[in-house]
N, C-alpha and C positions, 0 to 999 in steps of 0.2 A: 504493499496500500505505499503510496507516493505522499509523504505527510505534507511536505512544503507546498506540493500542488492542492491538498485540502484547504491549508491555511490560508494561502493565496485567494480561491475561490470565495472563502468565507468572508473576506476584508476587503473586495474591491469589488463584488457583486453590488450595486445600487438597486434599492427596493423602490423601484418608480409604482408600481401596481400590485395587483394580486398576483397577475401571470408570473413576473418576475419573485414573489416570493415562492411560489408553486414551484419555479424552476431552479432556484437554491436548494429547498426542499429537497427535490428530486437529484440532483447534483451531488447533493452532500449523503444519500443514500444512496447511489450508485457507489460514491468513493466507499461507504462503509463495508461493501461487497455482500451484503445482507440479502441481497436480491430482493427488497420490500422499500419501496419510497416512503420517506420521513413523514412524505402529507398524509400516505394511510396510517403511520404511525401515531399520528397525531389526531388522525379523526378516531381510530379504533380505541387510544386511550383518554381524551382531551374532549370527550364529546358531551357539549357545554351548549346549553340552550343559546341563541342568538342576542334573546332579550330577559332581562329579568330572569336568569335562572334560579333555580331553587336554592335553600341553602344548602340544601344536604347535598345537590349536584355542585356548587361551591367548596364547599369541606372536599367532598371526594377527592377535585381535581388539587385543592391544595395536600390533600396527603400524599397524592400520585407525583408531584413534584417539590412537595417541601423539603424532602432529604436531600436533594441535588440543589438547594438554594443555599448559597452560602452567606448571604446579607440578605436576611426575610426583610428587615427594616426597610434595608434602601429598593429592594425588589418588589416589595408588597405597598410600596409607598402610596399607590395610586390606585389600589382595590381596596375594599370597604375591611375593617375589623370585625370580623363575624363575633368574634367573642363580645367585644365591647359591646356589638349591635346586641346580641340574645342580651348581654347584662342589664342594658337600656330599656329593653321590653318589659323584660323581667320586671324592674324598678317603677315601669310605667303601670303597669298592670296591677302590681302592690300599691301604687299612690289612688289607680281609678278603683282600686277593690274597697281601698279608706276611705275615700269620699263617697264611694255606693254607701257603705255602711254607717257613713255618717248621716248622709240624706234619711234613711231608713230609720236610724233611731233618733232621729233631731229633737223631738219634743222632750225625750227622756233625757238627753246632751243638755239640755238647754236647763232642766231639771237641777243637773248636778251642778251645773256650772253658779246657776243662781243661788245656791244652796251651798255651795264650798267655795269656789273661787272668783268671785262675783269682783270684776274690777271697775274701778271706780276712775273714770278718765276725768283728769283736772284739764278744765277750760285755760288755757297760759294766756299772759299779758299780751303775748304776739297775735295768739287766735282773735282776741277780744277788742284788740286796735285796730285791727283790720275791717272789724266791722261783723266779724262771724260770728256763731254762737253755739259751735259743736266741734268738739275735739276732732280732728282728722282720724286718728284710730280707733274712735267708737264709730264716726260717720263709716268708713270702710266696713267693721264689724257687721255692720246691721245688714247690708245684702251678702256678704261673703259668709255669713252665721244664718242665714233664713232668719233673722230673728225678729219675730213679728211683734213680741212684749217690749221691747226696747223701740221697734219705731211706736207701736201706740200710745209708750211713755213721752215720745217726742211729737207726737201731732198728726201720726201718717205722713204721708206726702207731703202733704201741704204742707204739714209744721216744719218738716224738714228743709224743703223749700224756704222757709222763712230765715228758718237757722243759716242757712246757706246765702241768704240774700237774693235770691231770684225770683222773678216772676215765670209761672210755667206757661204765662200766654206772651209773653215779652221778649224772656229769655234774659242772660246775661247780658253786660254791657262789655263790648270789644276792650274799652280801657282800662276794666279788669283783670284781663287775661294775666299780667306778670303777676298782679298780688295774689290769685287763687293759687298759679304755678308755685310761688313762693310757700303759700302756707299749706296745699293740699298735693302737690307733688305734678310731674308733669306724666304725660300717657305712655313712656317709654319703659323698654326692659334692660336689664344689664345684660350686656353683651361682652361675649370674650374678647381681649386686647386684642388689636391685629398683632400679627409677626411681623417681625424686623427681617431688613435683608439677611444680618448677620446669623439670623436662626436657620434661614434656606441655608447659607455659605457652610453653619455649623453641620446641617443633614448629609450635604453633598459629599462633606470631608468623611461623612461615615462610611462610604460605599468602598465593600471589600476590594476591590482590583483597585482603587485608587491608594489603600491603605499597602498593598503589596507594592502597586508602583513607588509608593512612598522609601519604603523597605530597597528596593531595585536601586532606587536613588541613592539611599545610604550608601548602601552596600558599594556600589561604581564609582561614589566619591571618594572613599576610601581606597580601594582596589585601586581608583586609575592616580590617586596621588603618589599612593605606594610605587607604584610600577613605573608611571610614565612620569610624576612629578608636576609642580606646579605650572601653569595653570593647567596645561594641555590635559591633564588628569581630570579635570570637571568638567571637560566638554558632556561626556555622557550624560553624569548626573545632571546638570544642569538642564539637559534638553527635556529629560525624563520629568523632572520639575517643572520646568515651562509649561511641558503637554498638562500635566496633575491641575498646573494654574487657570490653563486653558478652559480645560472641561469643568472646573470646579466653578468658575464665572461664569461662562455661559449657563449652566445648568441655573447658578444660583438665580440670576439677570431674569432667565426664561420663567422659573417658579415665581420669581416676586412679582413681575411683570404682571404675571397669571393670576396671583391674588389681587392685585389693585384691580386689576379688571373686575374680579368677582366682587370687590368691596364697592365699585359703581355700580354694576349692576345689581346689587343690593339696595343702593340707596334708589335706585328706579323702582323695584320691587315694593319699596316701603311709599312709594306715591299712591297709596288711597286715600280718597276723599269720601265724605257723609254728610248727610243734610243735617242741619242743626240751626235753630231758632237764636238768631242773636239781635239784637239792638231793636226786635222786635219783626223783622223779617226772615225770612229763611234761604239758608244759602250754604255752600257745599265751602265743607273745611278739609283737612289732612285731618287723618284718623289722632295723628300725633300732636295736634295742635288741642284736641280735647279737652275741658278742664272741667274740674268738679263745679255742677252747678249748669252745665251745657245740657239744653232740651234736645237731643237727638230725636231723627225720625227716623224708624225701622218699616223695613220692607223685606218683602219675600227674598230671599238670597241673601242678604246683608249677616255679615257678622257683626256681633255685638262687640263694639271697639272699647266697652269698660264695665264695670260693674255700677249697678242703677237700679232704679225704683221704676214702675212703670206708671204712668199718667192718666194716657187714654190710649185706647184703641180698638181695631176690631179681629176677633176669633186669631188672639195670637198664639200659634205653635213654635215654642222652642225645643231645638233640638242639641240636648246638654251630652250627648254620647262621648265629645271629645274630653269633659271631663270626669262624669258618672259613667261612663262606660254601657248605659242603656240606650238601648236603641229608640225606644217608644218617647216621643216627644213630649212636652211638659207643655201644658196650658198656662199661661200665665194672664191673671187679670188684677182687680184691683183686691180680690183676695188672696192673692198669691203674686205681689205685685216683684217677687225678685228676680233682677237677670243679671247674669253673669259673664264677663268677658270671655271670649273665645269661642262662645256659642253662637248657633247659627240658627236665624228665621225660618222657620219650614214652611208656615202660613201665617196670612193674617198682616197688619200693619199696626203701628204704635208709635207713642211719643215716649221718650223716657228721658228720665231725670239723673245726670251721672252724681253719684257717689263716692266713687275712687278711680282711680286711674293708674296705670305700670305698676310697680313691683308690690302696691297695698290690694290692688285685686285677686282674684282666687287665681285666674290664671298665671298672674307676676309671680305668686309663690311654686306655683306648678313649674313655673321654667326654672328657677331657681335648681330646681332638681334634677333636670335632663341635659344630658347633651347629644350632640350628631353624632351617628352609630355609622358613619361613611357611606358611600353611595355603591351601585350594582357594578361588574363589574362589565365592559362592552365586551363586543365581539373580538373589535380590535386588540385588545387588551390582554382577551385570553388567549388570543393565538400567539400576541408577543412575546408573554410570559412563559407558553411552553415552548415557542423556538430559543429563546434565548437558555432556558433551561437545559433544551435537549443540547443545543451546542454547547453548553458552558460543561456540560457532563463528557462530552465527546472531547474538549480541549484537556481538561482534566485528565483523561483518561492517556491521552496522548502523551502530554506532558509529564505523566507518571513514568509512561512506557520509555521516553524518550531521557529522562533522566536516570532510569534504572540501565539503561541500554549502553549508554555512553558511560556509566558508572563502573559498569558489569566489563564493559571494555577496558575501560583504562585500568581495572583491578587485573585482568589477565594480561594486558601487557607488560604491567609492573613486575606481577609474579615471573613473568616469563624474561625479563630482562634482569630486573633487580633482585628480586626475589624478595618483594615486600620490604624493601628498604625504603624509607618514607623521606621526603625533602620539604623544606619549607613552601617551596614552590608547586608543591600536591595539595597543600591544603586550597591555591589558589585556583587550580584546575578543577577543585569538587566545586569551591564557586561557582567558576564560569556555566559549569556543567548546570547547578541550579539555577542560575540566571537565565539560561537558556530554557528550561523547562517552563521556568517564571513566565519568560517571555510569550511561549505557546498560548499560557492560560491568558496573558493579556491580550493577546490578538487575536484569539479564539470568540471571547466574549465579546458581542456586539454592545459595546457600552455605548455608541454612537446612535446605536437604531430607536431608543427609546428618547435621546432626545432629539433625533431628526423629526420623529413621529409629534412629539410634545409642540416643536415649531410648527410644522407644518399644521397642525390643528389649531394653534393659537392665531397662525397666517390667515387658517379659513374664518376663526371668529371674529378677527379684524375686519376683513372684507364684508362678512355678516353684518354686522356693528355699522358698517358704512351704509349698509341697504335699508338700517333702521330695524335690523333683527336682534332683540337681547337673547343671548345664549348665557345661560345662569350656570353650564358644565362644560367645561373643555370637550371631556368625552361627547358631549350632545352633537358635535360637529360631525364625528365618524357616526355615530348611529342614524342622524339623520340624513347623511350620506349612503347609509343604508336603505334609505325610505323608497318604497315602490308604489307608496298610495298615499293621498293626504286624503283626508277628511274634513271638511271645512264646512263652519255655518254661514247662513247665508245672510242674514241683518247685523249691519255692522264690521263685516267681514270682508265680504263682496261688493254690501252696499255700502252707503256713506252714512246710514244711520241717522237721518235726518227723516222722518215722514211727512210729508204733505198730503193733505185729501185732494186727491186729482178727479175723483168722480163720484157722483150722488145720486141714489133713485130716491126718490119718495112720491108717493102717491101718484104713482104710473108716471113720474115725471124722472127722465134720466138727462141729468146734467155734467158738464165738465165745470169744475170749480174753477173760477177765475176771481176769487175776492171778491170785494165789493158790489162789482156788477152782477157777480152771480148772485149773490147777496137779497140784492134790492129785487131782481126777477122772479125769486122763490115766493118774497111776500107780496110779488104781485100774481100770481098765479093760483096760493095755498094759502087755506085759511090760516090766522093768526094764533088759532087754537092750538093745529097741529105744530105750529115752529115754537110754540111756548111747552107743549110737550116735549118736544125735541131737543129744545136746549134745557130743559129740566134734565133730563136723560142725560146728555153730555157731562153737564156741570157737578151733577149729585151724586152719580154713579160714576165716581173717578176716583182712582189711587195719587192721581196728580192733583197739585195746587197752583194757583196764579196767585201769584206773592208781586208786591210793589217794590222792585229794587233801590237802590241810592237815588238812582237819576229820576227816580216817580215814574217810570215807564213799567208797564206789566212785564215780568216773568214766569216762566212757565218750567217747574219743576216735576219732574216723572220721567216716565218711560217715553219713548219716540211716539210711538201708537197713540196714546191718551195725549200726548202733545200736541198731536195734528190735530186732533180732535178739538181739543180746547180752543187752538188758533181759529178753526173752523168756527166754533159757538162764538167767541169773542168777536169775529168778522159779522158774525150773522146778531149777535147780541146788539149791536148797534142800530139794528133795523126793527127788531122786537124789545117790547120789554117783559122779559120770561119771569121775573118775578122768585127767581128759585134761591133768592138769599131769604126768602122769608119760610121756604122751608124747613123741617127737622129731619135729621135720620134718625131711624129708628134700630136697625139692623144692617149690617154689611157682610157680605160674603166675597173675600177678595179673589182676584183672580189668580188663578194656579196653572200649572203645566197640565193637570190631571184632567179638571172639569173644564177649561179652555171656555168660562166666560167668568164675570163677576157681577154682582147683582146686588141691590140696594133695596131697603123697605124707609119710605118718607110720611111725611104728614104734608098735605098738600094745605093752601092759605085757601079760608072758609071751611074748613074740617074736611074729614076724609081719608084714605090710606092709600096709597099707589107705590105698586113695586116697580122697578126699573131692571131692565137685564140687558148686556151687552155680552159678545163672545164671537166663536168662530160661528161662520155663518150657516152650516149645514146644521149646526147644533142648535142657535137660537132658533132656525126656521122650524125643525121640528116639534119647538117648544111653543107654535105660535097654531092658532086655530082660526083666528082673526086678521083682519088687515085695515088701516085707517086710510079714509079717503080722503079729498084735497078740502071735503067743508069739516072734516072732523069726525064724521062719522065712523063707526067701526062695524064692519062689514064681515059676513062670513068668508074664509078664505076656504076657496076652492080647489080641487084636486088640478083644474085646470091655468088657475091661477099659481099654485104651489110649482107648477111645472115652469112656467112662465118665469118665476123668482128664480128658479134654479138656474135658467137661461141667463138671466140677470147675471147672476152670482156667477155664473160660468165664464160667460162674456169680459165680467171683470177682471179675473183671475187668469184668463188668455192675453190678458193686456198686461202683464205681470203687476196688475195691483193686488194688496192684501185686502181681502173681504172683511167689513164686520158688518154684525147685524145689530140695529138697537128695537129692544120692544118695550111693551109695559102692561101692567094688569091694573086697574083698580080692583078696593078689596071692598066688601061691602063689611057691616060692623059685626054681624056674626059668625064672619069668617073668622078660623083658628090662626092666630097670630104667630104661633110656636115658630115657625120657621117662614122665609123666604117659598112663594109658589116655586113649583118648579114646572107647572104647563099652565094653560088657558090663557097666555100672553096676546096681545095683538104686536101685531109689526110697525114698524114706524118708520124704519127709513134702512137702507144698505150702502155701504160706505166704500168705498173702493181708495184705497190709501196707497201712495208710491214709495217707494224706499228706491233712487237715482242707484245705479251702479258707480262704483268707484273708477275712475280715469286708471286706465293700463292694467284692468283686471284681466281682459280679454289675451292680453299679450302674454301676463303673466301664466295663466292656463295653456298658452301655448309652449311657452319655454319649458313649462313642467313635462307636458306630454313629447314633447322634444327630447326630454332625459330620460324618458322612459318611465314618467312618473305619472298614473293615473289619478287623476282629481274628481272627488264626488262630493256631491252636495246631503247634508243633512241639516232638515230646519224643521221647523214647526209649524209652517205657512200650509195651505192649501195648495195641493198636489198639481193644480193648474197654474198657479202663480209660481210655484217652486220651478214647472217646466219653463218657463217663458223666462225667467231669471237663468236657469240653467242654459237655455238655450242662447241667450242675447252673451254670456260670458264664455260660450264656447265648451260648455262641461257635456252637455246632453246631446249625443251624437243620434244618428239614424238608428244605429244597432244598440244603445244603449238602453235600459231598462230603469224606470219611473217608478216607485211603487210607495204606498202609505207604510208608515211604523206598523200600523196593527194588522195590517197584512202580514207582513215580515214576522211579525211577533207569531202568528197563525201557524206558520209553516213548522213540518219537523224539520230536525236536524240536516237530513241528507237531501231535502228541496233546499235549505238553507245554503247547503255547500254548493246546489246547482245554480242559485242565483245570484250570489256574491260576485263571482268575476262581471256579470253584466250590468249590475247596478249603478249607476250614474247619479241618479236623485231619489232622495229618502225623504218624502214630506211628513208630515203630522207627528213627527218622530216625538218620545220625550227624551226628556234629558238623561 
């Protein structure tokens, strides 16, 4: 076997793509003379799933290669610490179990606290001088401990609001932010200090290969000076030291820059905004600017940013599984007003009074005990570690074999010539043999390969950031490069996420909306009673809000779809007196992705109760058995009219419009008001709402297709709307399939496997 040829091939081959890697493995395998390529050997012994391998598979891989890895800390620095992850998960489960038990035995625990160690929170002069009348620790303990007794002692939510000097309607004053942050703290969690550049240098110096090189350099310098004198004997040793310096500097700078990029990305990740009431109007602020006393508005999908108390709202369900481990949502109301940071709004909407922020919250206490347990290995990392390990084994085997062959030949020659008579130069000869063997190990281990891969991924990440794409983990560049399918949402991703009413159908009249001109036309052809009912449905059956900004202009805060309806309503309101301000809400069923509708029960001026409902067209139409005419009379909805309505809805959808139906029902006094009715409604109008496609989307889709990546749309919209937008973006082709989520879920696994390659659009899908 030609050792020098093997070493040469292992050092000079440049891995520019996967084919080069395969050729390298096959070349080395043939030189081994075992009749089997290394690629097949790796596949046989390192069969790890490409994405998210199980912990058992990772441990099996570690056991297979662990014995040959000389410096585990360095070699496995880019892969997760499985033991640490297991320890963190165990600790997390223990903490969640403790919290769950604490919630179940809450009353008994409070009795023990009251009887034994009741803490008397003294009000400090600093708090009193600032104009507040409750100790920060006592205020934080009310929500964190679900302490109903202490809350009652302070006069309930209204009493706590008075003690922190806030109006539940007006909110806090912006000028008080700094004082509240000084007294009650800021809404940020303690983070680990960032690693300095010298820590990365220290990690790089721990590499076993570099340590061996340092020893070789020291030996080379000593031997060189002894044999060749100063300064000629220093040259070889200084050359090795210079190479060590370059490797350490390049590796450290690369890792340090990578950490800085992650730090910048972490700052971008923290740019989360939530709606609060301050200075009497509703506005968006960063969750890290929230202070004690803020009135926070919560809706479906929001994460509770701090501990607080429920002020008002409708059907609020909170998912507390992140804290308690219980999957069942918790109903929050005036009787159970406690809200904890880190939990998620599953249904409903509400206003919350913030009582504690940052490290004083329950989530902050939990964060103190947790640490990150690493990330999953990517396919490239698994392959590279396997290759490096195998080549390291080969290098070690050849180095050991070379040393013993040279040493054996030397001893044999010495015994033949001098009869084992030793001289001072013999020791130098043996040291040279050791240096030759050590050089084989150094050359064989592809130390530059991980560095080259890291640099290439860092370059890819920088290019992605130039394209406005944020990459959280460096390895994501490699994983993303392996993607062959992209599933994208429609609203806000392919489109601009700024909805506008494009068409309206009401009382047999279909009209494109063009602002004040259309509003005046509708008033001229339709009874004012119909328009009043329409405006009541728009303004009262909405989770959004029309507020007045600092500049005195109307500002709409809410979802894009409801914003479009409210903009239409404000335009029409200038021509019609709707009197919706005189109505009072009795019950609200907020919109969610399962029901696909929103309902409200109100009292109308002059007496009487009325229910409004809006939502997905096909769902609302099924709930209606009457329709309103241009004079304001309700007439029976015949089968022919129902078919005509479906044709109108489909025609809107085929024009890439999102369709919404609005309906109402007058409720007599003898009817049960336990819930909002689910049938017997009268159809008011059908809206076609447009969300324009973003510029450049079609080109981006074509670029993905040219790269071999299939793009699919997954949306909750009507299937006709989804198909129209998909065709406009170039996603849906003639041989592609568009399907509704409910239809797909009803298929068997075998049918799903046959359909998936053809699906390009999935409409009416659940999150």
